[in-house]
C-alpha positions as CSV (number, residue, x, y, z in Angstrom):
1,M,22.8,-28.1,35.5
2,M,19.8,-26.4,33.7
3,V,20.3,-23.4,35.3
4,R,24.0,-23.4,34.0
5,K,22.9,-24.3,30.5
6,T,20.4,-21.5,30.3
7,V,22.8,-19.0,31.4
8,L,25.4,-19.9,29.0
9,G,22.9,-19.8,26.4
10,F,21.8,-16.6,27.1
11,L,25.8,-15.4,27.2
12,A,26.2,-17.0,23.8
13,L,23.3,-15.2,22.4
14,V,24.3,-11.8,23.8
15,V,28.2,-12.7,22.1
16,V,26.5,-13.2,19.0
17,F,24.4,-10.0,19.1
18,V,27.2,-7.7,20.4
19,A,30.2,-9.0,19.0
20,P,29.2,-7.3,15.2
21,V,29.0,-3.9,17.2
22,G,32.3,-4.2,18.8
23,V,34.2,-5.1,15.4
24,H,32.3,-2.2,13.6
25,G,33.3,0.1,16.1
26,L,37.1,-0.9,16.0
27,Q,36.7,-0.3,12.1
28,R,34.9,2.9,12.4
29,G,36.3,4.6,15.4
30,V,34.6,7.8,17.1
31,P,34.4,11.1,15.0
32,Q,36.5,13.9,16.6
33,G,35.4,17.3,17.0
34,H,32.5,19.1,18.1
35,W,29.0,18.5,16.2
36,S,28.5,22.1,15.6
37,S,31.5,22.2,13.4
38,A,30.8,18.9,11.7
39,S,30.0,19.2,7.8
40,R,26.5,19.3,6.8
41,A,27.0,19.8,2.9
42,P,25.1,18.1,0.4
43,V,26.6,14.7,-1.2
44,G,25.4,15.3,-4.6
45,L,22.8,12.5,-4.4
46,A,19.6,14.3,-4.9
47,P,19.0,15.1,-8.6
48,S,18.2,18.9,-9.5
49,A,14.9,19.3,-11.4
50,E,17.2,19.8,-14.7
51,E,18.7,16.5,-14.0
52,E,15.2,14.6,-13.1
53,P,11.9,16.6,-14.0
54,G,9.8,13.8,-12.8
55,A,8.9,13.5,-9.1
56,V,11.3,12.1,-6.7
57,I,11.2,9.9,-3.5
58,Q,14.4,9.4,-1.7
59,V,15.1,7.9,1.9
60,Y,18.6,8.3,3.3
61,A,20.5,6.9,6.3
62,A,23.5,8.1,8.1
63,P,25.6,7.0,11.1
64,T,24.4,9.0,14.2
65,Y,26.9,11.5,15.5
66,G,29.5,10.4,18.1
67,W,30.0,6.9,19.6
68,R,26.1,5.9,18.8
69,G,27.3,5.8,15.1
70,I,28.9,2.6,16.0
71,F,25.6,0.9,16.3
72,A,23.0,3.1,14.9
73,V,21.9,5.1,11.9
74,H,19.6,8.2,11.6
75,P,17.2,8.4,8.8
76,W,15.0,10.8,6.6
77,I,13.0,11.0,3.8
78,A,12.9,13.7,1.2
79,V,10.5,14.4,-1.8
80,R,10.0,16.6,-4.8
81,R,7.0,16.9,-6.8
82,A,7.2,16.8,-10.7
83,G,7.8,20.2,-12.2
84,S,9.3,21.7,-8.9
85,S,12.9,22.6,-8.0
86,D,12.0,22.7,-4.2
87,W,12.6,19.7,-1.9
88,D,10.9,18.6,1.3
89,R,12.8,16.8,3.8
90,Y,10.9,15.2,6.8
91,E,12.7,13.4,10.0
92,V,12.3,12.9,13.7
93,V,15.0,14.6,16.2
94,G,15.7,13.7,19.5
95,W,16.5,17.2,20.5
96,G,13.2,18.3,19.4
97,G,11.5,16.0,22.0
98,G,10.5,13.6,19.0
99,R,8.9,15.9,17.0
100,V,8.6,15.8,13.1
101,T,10.8,18.5,11.6
102,R,11.0,19.9,8.0
103,D,13.5,21.3,5.8
104,R,16.4,21.3,8.5
105,M,18.8,20.5,5.9
106,A,19.3,19.8,2.2
107,P,17.7,16.6,0.9
108,D,21.3,14.7,0.9
109,A,23.2,16.5,3.7
110,R,25.7,14.9,5.8
111,W,24.5,14.1,9.1
112,Y,27.1,16.2,11.0
113,G,29.8,14.7,9.3
114,A,28.4,11.3,8.1
115,E,28.1,10.6,4.5
116,P,24.5,9.6,4.2
117,R,23.5,6.0,2.2
118,L,20.8,6.2,-0.3
119,L,17.9,3.3,0.9
120,L,15.3,4.3,-1.8
121,D,15.4,6.0,-4.9
122,L,12.1,6.2,-6.9
123,R,11.7,8.8,-9.9
124,G,8.6,9.2,-12.4
125,G,5.6,11.1,-12.9
126,A,2.4,11.0,-11.8
127,E,2.5,7.9,-9.9
128,V,5.2,8.9,-7.8
129,D,3.5,12.1,-7.1
130,A,0.6,10.3,-6.1
131,L,3.0,8.5,-3.4
132,I,4.2,11.4,-2.4
133,A,0.6,12.7,-1.5
134,R,0.6,9.6,0.8
135,V,4.0,10.1,2.3
136,E,3.2,13.5,3.5
137,A,-0.2,12.0,4.8
138,A,1.8,9.3,7.0
139,V,4.2,12.2,7.8
140,A,1.1,14.2,9.3
141,S,-0.1,10.7,11.0
142,Y,3.0,9.7,12.8
143,P,1.3,8.9,16.1
144,Y,4.5,9.2,18.4
145,T,5.2,12.7,18.1
146,G,6.5,14.4,21.3
147,S,7.9,10.8,22.4
148,Y,11.5,10.0,21.9
149,R,13.8,7.6,23.3
150,T,17.1,6.9,21.5
151,F,16.9,3.2,22.5
152,P,14.8,1.1,22.1
153,G,12.5,3.7,20.5
154,P,10.2,5.5,19.3
155,N,13.0,7.5,17.6
156,S,13.9,8.8,14.2
157,N,13.8,5.3,12.6
158,T,10.4,4.3,14.3
159,F,9.2,7.5,12.3
160,L,10.5,6.1,8.9
161,A,9.1,2.6,9.8
162,H,5.9,4.3,10.1
163,I,6.1,5.7,6.7
164,G,7.0,2.4,5.1
165,R,3.9,0.8,6.8
166,S,1.6,3.2,5.8
167,V,2.8,3.4,2.1
168,P,3.8,-0.3,1.2
169,E,4.3,0.6,-2.2
170,L,7.6,2.3,-1.4
171,G,9.1,-1.3,-0.5
172,L,11.3,0.4,2.2
173,D,14.2,-2.1,3.2
174,M,15.6,-0.2,6.3
175,P,18.9,-1.9,7.5
176,A,19.4,-3.8,10.6
177,N,21.2,-0.9,12.7
178,A,18.4,1.4,12.3
179,I,17.6,0.8,16.0
180,G,13.8,1.9,16.6
181,K,12.5,0.6,13.1
182,N,11.3,-2.5,15.2
183,W,9.7,-0.8,18.0
184,L,6.1,-1.2,18.7
185,P,4.1,-0.3,21.7
186,W,3.7,-2.8,24.5
187,D,-0.2,-3.0,23.7
188,E,0.2,-3.5,19.9
189,P,3.2,-6.2,19.7
190,V,2.2,-7.4,16.2
191,S,2.5,-5.4,12.9
192,T,3.6,-5.6,9.6
193,A,7.3,-5.1,8.7
194,P,8.6,-1.5,8.1
195,S,8.5,-2.3,4.5
196,G,5.1,-2.7,4.9
197,G,4.5,-6.4,4.1
198,G,5.3,-9.6,6.1
199,F,5.0,-10.0,9.6
200,M,6.7,-8.6,12.9
201,L,6.2,-9.3,16.6
202,S,8.1,-7.0,18.9
203,F,8.3,-6.4,22.4
204,E,8.9,-3.0,22.4
205,G,11.8,-3.2,20.3
206,L,14.0,-5.2,23.1
207,G,13.2,-8.4,21.3
208,G,11.2,-10.0,18.5
209,L,11.0,-11.7,15.3
210,L,10.5,-10.0,11.7
211,V,9.8,-12.0,8.6
212,A,9.0,-10.3,5.2
213,P,9.9,-10.3,1.3
214,E,11.8,-7.4,1.5
215,E,13.8,-7.5,5.0
216,G,14.0,-11.5,4.9
217,V,14.1,-13.2,8.5
218,E,15.4,-10.8,11.4
219,L,15.6,-11.4,15.1
220,T,15.7,-8.7,17.5
221,F,18.0,-9.0,20.9
222,L,18.3,-6.3,23.1
223,G,17.3,-3.8,20.7
224,L,19.9,-5.1,18.2
225,S,18.9,-6.7,14.9
226,L,20.4,-9.8,13.3
227,G,19.2,-11.9,10.1
228,V,19.4,-12.6,6.7
229,D,17.7,-11.0,3.5
230,F,17.4,-13.5,0.7
231,D,16.7,-11.1,-2.4
232,P,19.5,-10.1,-2.8
233,L,21.2,-12.2,-0.4
234,D,22.4,-10.0,2.6
235,V,23.8,-10.8,6.2
236,R,21.9,-8.1,8.4
237,L,24.2,-7.5,11.3
238,P,24.2,-5.0,14.3
239,G,26.4,-2.1,13.9
240,F,26.9,-3.0,10.1
241,G,23.4,-2.9,8.9
242,G,24.0,-5.2,6.0
243,V,27.1,-7.3,4.6
244,R,26.3,-8.4,1.0
């Protein structure tokens, strides 16, 4: 009887975490066509120096290409210093073997046809310029260059989580479908949340618990995350990321 209850409980947990991914997949579908012909055009979210002369830090996330976009996103960070018209865009890509790349596309480019969502938009003067210096130091200190696993990590979301922890003033709140953001190495299972605050316990991204002011409460099971953010109120769902 105990074994049966355990099995049923496990199956129920699987359904709770996997069902939102299935629903999201039915709603979204899978993009058609080859990745090489997919649009990488800017969407107009990155301000020019004329629109915003001060420093700017932006974080974007877009559904990954093809069927993976049903349950995961690819993020990147873009920065522009005060008085400059030049952007620097940093991200980690799988086909580069997990290396950090710079300026592959425009700061607000579509990710192979997928329109990006703006997760963070900081603008200002000297204080934002100072944060850019720290962001660039965090980019340089990313410890998993040369190591990449789409699931459960380390991957592009692990990279952004590293920056968020290194520069907590960003208050970076990554969505639930940023698979890999909650990945930690097996010998370091405890850390702060990707936002840089709170507490996170992770078993190599396959299971864990996160409690933080920015993210709220989040459970990870089989690499998928489910939780509730209280400020503002937001249900964090696998596949969808968040549903306000």
